[in-house]
C-alpha positions as CSV (number, residue, x, y, z in Angstrom):
1,M,12.3,8.4,28.9
2,S,9.8,9.4,26.2
3,L,10.6,11.0,22.9
4,T,10.4,14.8,22.7
5,K,8.0,16.3,20.2
6,Q,10.9,17.1,17.8
7,Q,12.4,13.6,18.2
8,F,9.1,12.0,17.5
9,K,8.5,14.1,14.4
10,E,11.9,13.1,13.0
11,F,11.3,9.4,13.8
12,Y,7.8,9.6,12.3
13,D,8.9,11.2,9.1
14,K,11.7,8.6,8.7
15,V,9.2,5.7,9.1
16,G,6.7,7.5,6.8
17,S,9.1,7.8,3.9
18,K,10.0,4.1,4.2
19,I,6.7,2.2,4.9
20,G,3.9,4.5,6.0
21,W,2.1,2.6,8.7
22,D,2.0,-0.6,6.6
23,F,2.8,-3.4,9.0
24,S,1.1,-6.1,6.8
25,K,4.3,-8.2,6.7
26,V,4.5,-8.5,10.5
27,K,3.2,-11.9,11.5
28,H,1.2,-11.7,14.7
29,T,-2.2,-12.7,16.1
30,S,-4.4,-11.0,18.6
31,E,-7.0,-12.2,21.1
32,G,-9.6,-9.9,22.6
33,V,-9.7,-7.1,20.0
34,K,-13.2,-5.5,20.3
35,W,-13.3,-3.3,17.2
36,E,-11.5,-2.1,14.1
37,L,-11.7,1.7,13.9
38,Y,-12.4,2.0,10.2
39,D,-15.1,-0.7,10.4
40,E,-16.7,1.6,13.0
41,V,-16.3,4.6,10.6
42,I,-18.1,2.7,7.8
43,K,-21.0,2.0,10.2
44,K,-21.4,5.7,10.7
45,C,-21.0,7.1,7.2
46,K,-23.1,7.4,4.1
47,K,-22.1,7.2,0.4
48,T,-22.6,11.0,0.1
49,D,-20.3,11.8,3.1
50,I,-16.9,13.6,3.1
51,L,-14.4,12.1,5.5
52,L,-11.3,13.7,7.0
53,D,-8.7,11.4,8.3
54,I,-6.2,13.1,10.7
55,G,-2.8,11.5,11.0
56,T,-3.5,9.4,7.9
57,G,0.1,8.0,7.7
58,G,0.5,6.2,4.4
59,G,-3.3,6.3,3.8
60,E,-3.5,2.5,4.0
61,K,-6.6,2.4,6.1
62,V,-8.7,5.1,4.4
63,L,-7.9,3.9,0.9
64,K,-9.6,0.6,1.8
65,I,-12.9,2.3,2.8
66,A,-12.9,5.1,0.2
67,Q,-15.6,3.4,-1.9
68,N,-18.0,3.9,1.0
69,L,-17.8,7.7,0.8
70,Q,-18.1,10.5,-1.7
71,L,-14.6,11.9,-0.9
72,V,-11.8,11.0,1.5
73,I,-9.2,13.5,2.6
74,G,-6.2,12.4,4.6
75,I,-3.8,14.8,6.3
76,D,-0.5,14.2,8.0
77,I,2.3,16.4,9.4
78,S,4.9,14.2,7.8
79,D,6.0,14.9,4.2
80,G,7.3,11.3,4.1
81,M,4.0,9.8,5.1
82,I,2.0,11.9,2.5
83,D,4.5,10.9,-0.2
84,T,3.8,7.3,0.7
85,A,0.1,7.9,0.8
86,R,0.0,9.3,-2.7
87,K,2.0,6.4,-4.0
88,N,-0.4,4.0,-2.3
89,M,-3.3,5.9,-3.8
90,L,-1.9,5.5,-7.3
91,R,-1.3,1.7,-6.8
92,S,-4.8,1.3,-5.4
93,K,-6.4,3.2,-8.3
94,V,-8.7,4.9,-5.8
95,N,-9.9,8.1,-7.5
96,N,-11.9,9.8,-4.6
97,A,-9.0,10.3,-2.2
98,R,-6.7,13.3,-1.6
99,F,-3.7,13.6,0.7
100,F,-2.1,16.8,2.1
101,V,0.7,17.7,4.4
102,M,-1.0,19.6,7.2
103,D,-0.7,20.2,11.0
104,S,-3.6,18.8,13.0
105,E,-3.5,22.0,15.2
106,S,-4.2,24.2,12.2
107,I,-6.2,22.4,9.5
108,K,-6.7,24.5,6.3
109,F,-10.2,23.6,5.4
110,P,-13.5,25.6,5.9
111,D,-15.8,25.3,8.9
112,N,-18.4,22.5,8.8
113,M,-16.8,20.8,5.7
114,F,-16.8,17.2,6.9
115,N,-19.6,14.8,7.8
116,I,-17.2,12.5,9.6
117,I,-13.7,12.8,11.0
118,S,-11.4,9.9,12.0
119,C,-8.1,9.8,13.7
120,R,-6.0,6.7,14.5
121,H,-3.0,6.8,16.8
122,S,-2.3,10.5,16.2
123,D,-2.6,13.8,18.1
124,F,-5.6,16.0,17.3
125,S,-7.1,19.3,18.3
126,P,-10.6,19.0,19.8
127,T,-11.4,22.6,18.9
128,E,-10.3,22.1,15.3
129,V,-12.3,18.8,15.0
130,F,-15.4,20.6,16.3
131,R,-14.9,23.5,13.9
132,L,-14.6,21.2,10.9
133,V,-17.4,18.7,11.4
134,V,-21.0,19.5,10.4
135,Q,-23.8,19.8,12.9
136,G,-24.8,16.2,13.6
137,G,-21.5,14.9,12.4
138,I,-19.3,12.4,14.2
139,F,-15.6,12.2,15.2
140,L,-14.1,8.8,15.9
141,S,-10.6,8.4,17.3
142,Q,-8.6,5.3,18.3
143,Q,-5.6,5.9,20.5
144,V,-2.9,3.8,22.2
145,G,-3.4,3.4,25.9
146,E,-0.6,4.1,28.4
147,A,-0.4,0.4,29.3
148,D,0.1,-0.8,25.7
149,K,3.0,-3.3,25.4
150,I,3.4,-2.9,29.2
151,N,5.6,-6.0,29.7
152,I,8.0,-4.8,27.0
153,K,8.3,-1.2,28.5
154,D,8.6,-2.6,32.0
155,F,11.4,-4.9,30.9
156,F,13.4,-2.1,29.1
157,G,12.5,0.5,31.7
158,R,11.5,3.1,29.1
159,G,9.0,3.7,26.3
160,Q,5.9,5.5,25.0
161,A,4.0,7.0,28.0
162,F,6.1,4.9,30.4
163,G,5.2,5.7,34.0
164,V,2.1,7.6,33.1
165,K,-1.1,6.4,34.8
166,E,-3.4,4.4,32.6
167,G,-6.4,6.3,31.4
168,T,-4.8,9.8,31.7
169,A,-4.9,10.7,28.0
170,M,-8.4,9.3,27.5
171,K,-9.8,11.3,30.4
172,N,-8.1,14.4,29.2
173,Y,-9.3,14.1,25.6
174,T,-12.9,13.4,26.8
175,S,-12.8,16.6,28.9
176,L,-11.4,18.6,26.0
177,L,-13.9,17.3,23.5
178,K,-16.8,18.2,25.8
179,D,-15.3,21.7,26.4
180,A,-15.0,22.1,22.6
181,G,-18.8,21.8,22.3
182,F,-19.5,18.2,21.4
183,S,-22.9,17.2,22.8
184,R,-22.0,13.6,23.6
185,V,-18.7,11.8,24.0
186,E,-18.5,8.0,24.4
187,T,-15.4,6.0,25.3
188,R,-14.6,2.3,24.7
189,E,-11.5,0.3,25.8
190,Y,-9.9,-3.0,25.2
191,D,-6.7,-4.8,26.4
192,A,-6.0,-7.5,23.9
193,I,-3.3,-10.2,24.0
194,E,-0.8,-10.1,21.1
195,Y,1.5,-12.9,19.9
196,Y,4.4,-12.0,17.6
197,E,5.3,-15.1,15.6
198,R,9.0,-14.6,15.2
199,P,11.7,-12.4,16.8
200,E,12.1,-10.5,13.6
201,D,8.4,-9.5,13.8
202,L,8.9,-8.0,17.2
203,V,12.1,-6.3,16.1
204,F,10.3,-4.7,13.2
205,L,7.6,-3.4,15.6
206,L,10.2,-1.9,18.0
207,K,12.2,-0.3,15.2
208,H,9.2,1.3,13.5
209,T,7.2,2.5,16.5
210,P,8.1,4.5,19.6
211,T,7.1,1.6,21.9
212,V,10.6,1.5,23.3
213,T,12.3,4.9,23.1
214,N,15.2,4.8,20.6
215,F,15.2,1.0,20.4
216,G,18.5,-0.3,19.2
217,Q,20.5,2.8,20.1
218,E,21.4,1.6,23.6
219,S,24.2,-1.0,23.7
220,R,22.3,-3.7,25.5
221,D,19.0,-3.4,23.7
222,F,19.3,-6.6,21.6
223,E,20.6,-8.5,24.6
224,K,17.6,-7.3,26.6
225,L,15.3,-8.3,23.8
226,E,16.7,-11.8,23.6
227,N,16.1,-12.2,27.4
228,F,12.6,-10.7,27.0
229,I,11.7,-13.2,24.3
230,K,13.0,-16.1,26.4
231,Q,10.7,-15.1,29.2
232,N,7.6,-14.4,27.1
233,I,7.7,-17.0,24.4
234,S,4.8,-19.5,24.1
235,D,3.5,-21.9,21.5
236,K,1.4,-19.1,20.1
237,G,4.4,-16.7,19.8
238,I,6.0,-13.9,21.8
239,K,3.4,-12.5,24.2
240,T,2.6,-8.9,24.9
241,N,-0.5,-6.8,24.9
242,S,-2.4,-4.2,22.8
243,K,-4.2,-1.5,24.9
244,R,-6.5,0.7,22.9
245,Y,-9.3,3.2,23.6
246,M,-11.8,4.8,21.3
247,L,-13.5,8.2,21.5
248,I,-16.8,8.8,19.7
249,A,-17.9,12.4,19.8
250,E,-21.2,13.8,18.3
251,K,-21.7,17.4,17.4
């Protein structure tokens, strides 16, 4: 069972008003991560560029790279996320970032406004991205693969994209980006091992992401989690995986 679009929006807005996507307090380590999306963005941008970040959440990622660009604009469908992003901006004292509540399917900016567009773990419209990016501009998106946290979802029998064939979304997005008019679309993938240091770190993840649908609302969820931890604990922590793919599209 996956969340409906409305259920996900309600969940997402609730998380946004509390923490944005700031998981900095969660103690975990990873082995096999092949890139960090916003490091890849920095490699592609110039100081004079304008960046659009779709699904910006609490703005945590783009605020850290804002000094590399002329202007950063973050949009998100969630009022709670944008409220958090604006608070984060004030705390960071970044003065070249702006955040707006906006639907990625209908972005209220002019054609060819952005040199580079990024999108991390959020839905996007390939036609809108193509419209907004300048000729020669680049779109980079990191998304969660269907097989992410697969041992957890298998154990609970439900979760985000549970039962969907791995690679389905990546192939669909690649096709849609080409159909939208992008001249070249590159894909990359990795499947990293993750270790969560403490049970409370894993609980935080499950309560603040849709990895396991409605985690904590079914009567045996915490009993199941306890059994999962017993079966997947190691000297490095509680073991799971992080499946990610990246799309790089050039106009």
